[in-house]
C-alpha positions as a LaTeX table, in Angstrom:
\begin{tabular}{lrrr}
\hline
Residue & $x$ (\AA) & $y$ (\AA) & $z$ (\AA) \\
\hline
Met1 & $-29.10$ & $-34.52$ & $-30.04$ \\
Ser2 & $-30.82$ & $-37.87$ & $-30.34$ \\
Gly3 & $-34.19$ & $-39.17$ & $-29.22$ \\
Leu4 & $-32.33$ & $-41.39$ & $-26.76$ \\
Glu5 & $-30.58$ & $-38.36$ & $-25.24$ \\
Leu6 & $-33.91$ & $-36.51$ & $-25.02$ \\
Phe7 & $-35.62$ & $-39.44$ & $-23.28$ \\
Ala8 & $-32.69$ & $-39.92$ & $-20.88$ \\
Ala9 & $-32.72$ & $-36.19$ & $-20.09$ \\
Ala10 & $-36.44$ & $-36.27$ & $-19.29$ \\
Leu11 & $-35.94$ & $-39.24$ & $-16.98$ \\
Gly12 & $-33.02$ & $-37.40$ & $-15.35$ \\
Val13 & $-35.16$ & $-34.40$ & $-14.47$ \\
Ile14 & $-37.83$ & $-36.65$ & $-12.97$ \\
Ala15 & $-35.28$ & $-38.69$ & $-11.01$ \\
Val16 & $-33.46$ & $-35.69$ & $-9.54$ \\
Trp17 & $-36.71$ & $-33.93$ & $-8.63$ \\
Leu18 & $-37.91$ & $-37.07$ & $-6.85$ \\
Thr19 & $-34.57$ & $-37.18$ & $-5.02$ \\
Val20 & $-35.10$ & $-33.65$ & $-3.74$ \\
Lys21 & $-38.53$ & $-34.74$ & $-2.49$ \\
Gln22 & $-36.95$ & $-37.83$ & $-0.88$ \\
Asn23 & $-39.19$ & $-40.12$ & $-2.93$ \\
Pro24 & $-37.54$ & $-43.55$ & $-3.30$ \\
Trp25 & $-38.88$ & $-43.91$ & $-6.85$ \\
Cys26 & $-36.00$ & $-41.62$ & $-7.83$ \\
Trp27 & $-33.76$ & $-44.69$ & $-7.79$ \\
Pro28 & $-35.45$ & $-47.02$ & $-10.33$ \\
Ile29 & $-36.16$ & $-44.09$ & $-12.65$ \\
Gly30 & $-32.55$ & $-43.02$ & $-12.24$ \\
Leu31 & $-31.41$ & $-46.55$ & $-13.05$ \\
Val32 & $-33.09$ & $-46.42$ & $-16.46$ \\
Met33 & $-31.68$ & $-42.93$ & $-17.06$ \\
Val34 & $-28.07$ & $-43.89$ & $-16.31$ \\
Leu35 & $-28.23$ & $-46.99$ & $-18.49$ \\
Leu36 & $-29.46$ & $-44.87$ & $-21.40$ \\
Tyr37 & $-26.81$ & $-42.22$ & $-20.79$ \\
Ser38 & $-24.05$ & $-44.83$ & $-20.76$ \\
Trp39 & $-24.78$ & $-45.40$ & $-24.45$ \\
Val40 & $-25.07$ & $-41.67$ & $-25.20$ \\
Phe41 & $-21.65$ & $-41.02$ & $-23.66$ \\
Phe42 & $-20.11$ & $-43.96$ & $-25.49$ \\
Glu43 & $-21.25$ & $-42.45$ & $-28.78$ \\
Val44 & $-19.46$ & $-39.12$ & $-28.07$ \\
Lys45 & $-16.30$ & $-40.77$ & $-26.67$ \\
Leu46 & $-16.71$ & $-39.55$ & $-23.09$ \\
Tyr47 & $-15.59$ & $-42.90$ & $-21.75$ \\
Ser48 & $-15.16$ & $-41.85$ & $-18.14$ \\
Asp49 & $-18.72$ & $-40.55$ & $-18.15$ \\
Met50 & $-19.85$ & $-43.81$ & $-19.75$ \\
Leu51 & $-18.08$ & $-45.77$ & $-17.03$ \\
Leu52 & $-19.59$ & $-43.44$ & $-14.44$ \\
Gln53 & $-23.09$ & $-44.27$ & $-15.68$ \\
Val54 & $-22.41$ & $-48.00$ & $-15.33$ \\
Ile55 & $-21.19$ & $-47.50$ & $-11.76$ \\
Tyr56 & $-24.19$ & $-45.23$ & $-11.14$ \\
Ala57 & $-26.41$ & $-48.16$ & $-12.08$ \\
Ala58 & $-25.02$ & $-50.12$ & $-9.14$ \\
Leu59 & $-25.29$ & $-47.06$ & $-6.91$ \\
Gln60 & $-28.93$ & $-46.61$ & $-7.97$ \\
Leu61 & $-29.66$ & $-50.07$ & $-6.57$ \\
Tyr62 & $-27.67$ & $-49.27$ & $-3.41$ \\
Gly63 & $-29.53$ & $-45.97$ & $-2.98$ \\
Trp64 & $-32.90$ & $-47.61$ & $-3.47$ \\
Trp65 & $-32.06$ & $-50.16$ & $-0.78$ \\
Gln66 & $-30.69$ & $-47.47$ & 1.59 \\
Trp67 & $-33.76$ & $-45.28$ & 1.20 \\
Thr68 & $-36.25$ & $-48.10$ & 1.66 \\
Arg69 & $-34.51$ & $-50.57$ & 3.99 \\
Gly70 & $-31.38$ & $-48.84$ & 5.32 \\
Gly71 & $-30.82$ & $-47.06$ & 8.59 \\
Glu72 & $-30.72$ & $-48.33$ & 12.13 \\
Glu73 & $-34.32$ & $-49.58$ & 12.16 \\
Arg74 & $-34.30$ & $-50.82$ & 8.54 \\
Leu75 & $-37.07$ & $-48.35$ & 7.66 \\
Gly76 & $-34.98$ & $-46.23$ & 5.32 \\
Arg77 & $-32.45$ & $-43.50$ & 5.91 \\
Gln78 & $-33.13$ & $-40.02$ & 7.20 \\
Val79 & $-31.25$ & $-36.92$ & 6.03 \\
Ser80 & $-28.03$ & $-36.61$ & 8.00 \\
Gln81 & $-24.85$ & $-34.60$ & 8.02 \\
Leu82 & $-21.24$ & $-35.70$ & 7.65 \\
Thr83 & $-18.51$ & $-34.50$ & 9.97 \\
Val84 & $-15.25$ & $-33.02$ & 8.67 \\
Ala85 & $-13.26$ & $-36.28$ & 8.66 \\
Pro86 & $-15.64$ & $-38.24$ & 6.36 \\
Ile87 & $-15.93$ & $-35.22$ & 4.07 \\
Ala88 & $-12.14$ & $-35.01$ & 3.81 \\
Leu89 & $-11.88$ & $-38.76$ & 3.23 \\
Gly90 & $-14.53$ & $-38.69$ & 0.51 \\
Leu91 & $-12.92$ & $-35.77$ & $-1.30$ \\
Thr92 & $-9.47$ & $-37.36$ & $-1.02$ \\
Leu93 & $-10.75$ & $-40.63$ & $-2.48$ \\
Gly94 & $-12.47$ & $-38.64$ & $-5.23$ \\
Ala95 & $-9.18$ & $-36.92$ & $-6.08$ \\
Ile96 & $-7.20$ & $-40.18$ & $-6.07$ \\
Gly97 & $-9.81$ & $-41.87$ & $-8.25$ \\
Ser98 & $-9.78$ & $-38.87$ & $-10.60$ \\
Leu99 & $-6.02$ & $-39.01$ & $-11.05$ \\
Ala100 & $-5.94$ & $-42.76$ & $-11.59$ \\
Leu101 & $-8.82$ & $-42.74$ & $-14.05$ \\
Gly102 & $-7.48$ & $-39.66$ & $-15.86$ \\
Ala103 & $-4.09$ & $-41.31$ & $-16.35$ \\
Ala104 & $-5.72$ & $-44.49$ & $-17.64$ \\
Met105 & $-8.02$ & $-42.64$ & $-20.03$ \\
Ala106 & $-5.22$ & $-40.39$ & $-21.30$ \\
His107 & $-2.89$ & $-43.34$ & $-21.86$ \\
Trp108 & $-5.14$ & $-46.12$ & $-23.16$ \\
Thr109 & $-8.11$ & $-44.46$ & $-24.90$ \\
Asp110 & $-8.98$ & $-41.75$ & $-27.37$ \\
Ala111 & $-11.13$ & $-40.00$ & $-24.75$ \\
Ala112 & $-12.10$ & $-36.46$ & $-25.70$ \\
Gln113 & $-11.30$ & $-34.85$ & $-22.34$ \\
Pro114 & $-9.60$ & $-37.56$ & $-20.26$ \\
Trp115 & $-8.54$ & $-35.50$ & $-17.24$ \\
Leu116 & $-11.62$ & $-33.32$ & $-16.83$ \\
Asp117 & $-13.96$ & $-36.20$ & $-17.55$ \\
Ala118 & $-12.11$ & $-38.36$ & $-15.00$ \\
Ala119 & $-12.24$ & $-35.65$ & $-12.33$ \\
Leu120 & $-15.96$ & $-35.20$ & $-12.83$ \\
Thr121 & $-16.35$ & $-38.97$ & $-12.63$ \\
Gly122 & $-14.32$ & $-39.37$ & $-9.44$ \\
Phe123 & $-16.11$ & $-36.64$ & $-7.54$ \\
Ser124 & $-19.53$ & $-37.59$ & $-8.92$ \\
Leu125 & $-19.10$ & $-41.01$ & $-7.36$ \\
Val126 & $-18.51$ & $-39.36$ & $-4.00$ \\
Ala127 & $-21.59$ & $-37.16$ & $-4.43$ \\
Gln128 & $-23.72$ & $-40.13$ & $-5.51$ \\
Leu129 & $-22.61$ & $-42.23$ & $-2.54$ \\
Trp130 & $-23.41$ & $-39.35$ & $-0.17$ \\
Met131 & $-26.81$ & $-38.97$ & $-1.86$ \\
Ala132 & $-27.57$ & $-42.66$ & $-1.44$ \\
Gln133 & $-26.77$ & $-42.26$ & 2.27 \\
Lys134 & $-28.92$ & $-39.09$ & 2.43 \\
Arg135 & $-26.00$ & $-36.88$ & 3.46 \\
Val136 & $-26.88$ & $-33.21$ & 3.04 \\
Gln137 & $-23.35$ & $-32.48$ & 1.77 \\
Cys138 & $-24.13$ & $-34.27$ & $-1.49$ \\
Trp139 & $-25.98$ & $-31.19$ & $-2.74$ \\
Pro140 & $-23.21$ & $-28.55$ & $-2.66$ \\
Leu141 & $-20.86$ & $-31.05$ & $-4.28$ \\
Trp142 & $-23.47$ & $-31.73$ & $-6.99$ \\
Ile143 & $-23.88$ & $-28.00$ & $-7.57$ \\
Val144 & $-20.15$ & $-27.55$ & $-8.28$ \\
Leu145 & $-19.98$ & $-30.67$ & $-10.46$ \\
Asp146 & $-23.11$ & $-29.82$ & $-12.42$ \\
Val147 & $-21.80$ & $-26.36$ & $-13.29$ \\
Ile148 & $-18.59$ & $-27.90$ & $-14.63$ \\
Phe149 & $-20.54$ & $-30.58$ & $-16.49$ \\
Val150 & $-22.51$ & $-27.83$ & $-18.25$ \\
Gly151 & $-19.27$ & $-26.41$ & $-19.65$ \\
Leu152 & $-18.03$ & $-29.82$ & $-20.76$ \\
Phe153 & $-21.26$ & $-30.68$ & $-22.54$ \\
Leu154 & $-21.40$ & $-27.29$ & $-24.26$ \\
Tyr155 & $-17.85$ & $-27.89$ & $-25.46$ \\
Lys156 & $-18.88$ & $-31.32$ & $-26.83$ \\
Gly157 & $-21.95$ & $-29.85$ & $-28.57$ \\
Met158 & $-24.32$ & $-31.82$ & $-26.33$ \\
Tyr159 & $-26.67$ & $-28.88$ & $-25.88$ \\
Leu160 & $-29.62$ & $-30.82$ & $-24.50$ \\
Thr161 & $-27.46$ & $-32.54$ & $-21.91$ \\
Ala162 & $-25.82$ & $-29.19$ & $-21.04$ \\
Gly163 & $-29.30$ & $-27.77$ & $-20.50$ \\
Leu164 & $-30.20$ & $-30.80$ & $-18.40$ \\
Tyr165 & $-27.18$ & $-30.27$ & $-16.16$ \\
Ala166 & $-28.01$ & $-26.56$ & $-15.86$ \\
Leu167 & $-31.44$ & $-27.64$ & $-14.67$ \\
Phe168 & $-29.79$ & $-30.19$ & $-12.36$ \\
Thr169 & $-27.82$ & $-27.30$ & $-10.84$ \\
Leu170 & $-31.02$ & $-25.44$ & $-10.03$ \\
Ile171 & $-32.68$ & $-28.57$ & $-8.67$ \\
Ala172 & $-29.57$ & $-29.30$ & $-6.56$ \\
Ile173 & $-29.82$ & $-25.82$ & $-5.02$ \\
Gln174 & $-33.44$ & $-26.60$ & $-4.12$ \\
Gly175 & $-32.41$ & $-30.02$ & $-2.80$ \\
Trp176 & $-29.79$ & $-28.45$ & $-0.56$ \\
Arg177 & $-32.40$ & $-26.05$ & 0.85 \\
Glu178 & $-35.01$ & $-28.74$ & 1.43 \\
Trp179 & $-32.67$ & $-31.29$ & 2.97 \\
Arg180 & $-31.16$ & $-28.68$ & 5.31 \\
Thr181 & $-34.68$ & $-27.71$ & 6.37 \\
Asp182 & $-35.54$ & $-31.36$ & 6.99 \\
Leu183 & $-32.35$ & $-31.78$ & 9.01 \\
Ala184 & $-33.12$ & $-28.65$ & 11.07 \\
Leu185 & $-36.68$ & $-29.77$ & 11.79 \\
Arg186 & $-35.47$ & $-33.07$ & 13.22 \\
Ala187 & $-32.76$ & $-31.44$ & 15.35 \\
\hline
\end{tabular}
């Protein structure tokens, strides 16, 4: 556990909590967090997670724009719900990305857990995109992913990060509740 990991974890808690509250400051704070975590993951040879953090950086900028200037009236997005077809498409793309990345990491790197790490990466990208678009379905996907991340980080001896993802799981449950309530109030 390093000071960098501790600082990144603290920023992560703040960013996810602000996301639950639909505060657009979650995005710039999240941007700093993911850039710090990219280095942390590089140091422990979780290369898919490192790559994920770099892609998250771009998605943080996309999310910030969506939440502040997106939507039909360019006033920022409102919480919405996906239909079955976009959910199936997102999950299919997550699976395809997971398989491709897993094969690449297993073949060309010394990644510690190439297949699991790649699967978490592929589906995390789907969850992050849905979050940037304020789709309520991002939360149950995050809950599943965060629980699996906890196990991976415990295995790697990253106890602070495992604790962070356990906290993320609890915050994601709260996010799912709050966003569903917001959706119901506008219906």
